[in-house]
C-alpha positions, 0 to 999 in steps of 0.5 A, a space after each residue: 733181514 733188519 726192521 728200522 723204525 724211523 722217527 720223528 721225535 718232538 724238538 723239546 725232547 729230542 733236546 732232552 735225548 739227544 744225549 741220552 738215548 737209551 730213555 728215548 730207545 726204552 720207550 719207544 720199545 716199551 710202544 712197541 711191545 705193548 698190549 692191546 689192552 694198552 693201546 689207548 694209553 701207549 697213544 697217549 703217551 706217543 703223541 707227547 714224543 712223537 711228531 706226525 713225519 711231513 709224509 709228503 714231503 719224504 715221498 717226493 724227496 726220495 722220489 726226486 732223488 733216486 727216479 732216475 736210479 736203474 734200481 729204484 722203485 715206486 708205487 704209492 708210499 713204498 720206495 725200493 731199491 734193489 742194487 744187485 752191485 751193492 748189495 742192497 735190498 732195500 724196502 721204505 714204507 712212508 706212514 703219516 707217524 714213522 717210516 719203517 725200513 726192511 733192510 739187508 744191507 748194513 747202512 741202508 743208501 735211504 739214510 742219507 737222503 732222510 739226514 738232518 730231519 731229527 729222526 731216531 732210528 730203532 731196530 726192536 729186534 736187533 735192540 739197536 738204535 741211534 739218530 740218524 744225524 750220528 751217521 757220518 756221511 760217505 760218498 759210497 752211499 750218495 
């Protein structure tokens, strides 16, 4: 099971960090593992890097795309895909500052819908990170 945290990066920071993703990942990782004593400092620094996500827009976009899919379920800000044929069980939670995805798929189908939005994906437990635009679009996942 993988846990992806998806952030919308400030436009200026994304231009700077597009070619040096490790520094961006390392910065976000320090926010993730920060102790409760340093929460205020982490909030101030994260506001300089992370932009609020257009949560309502993403919520509606996902719903419109998957509403007729038999394996799709939505409740408030939670979108679920449980496709028994592709062996994908994915849950996406939409928050104001980030998206949290819990999945057992190698490549969740939600990634294809979230493209073209300057989103940076981190899996802090597996130490994996990438820009969502860097994924190639394949007909298998549409």
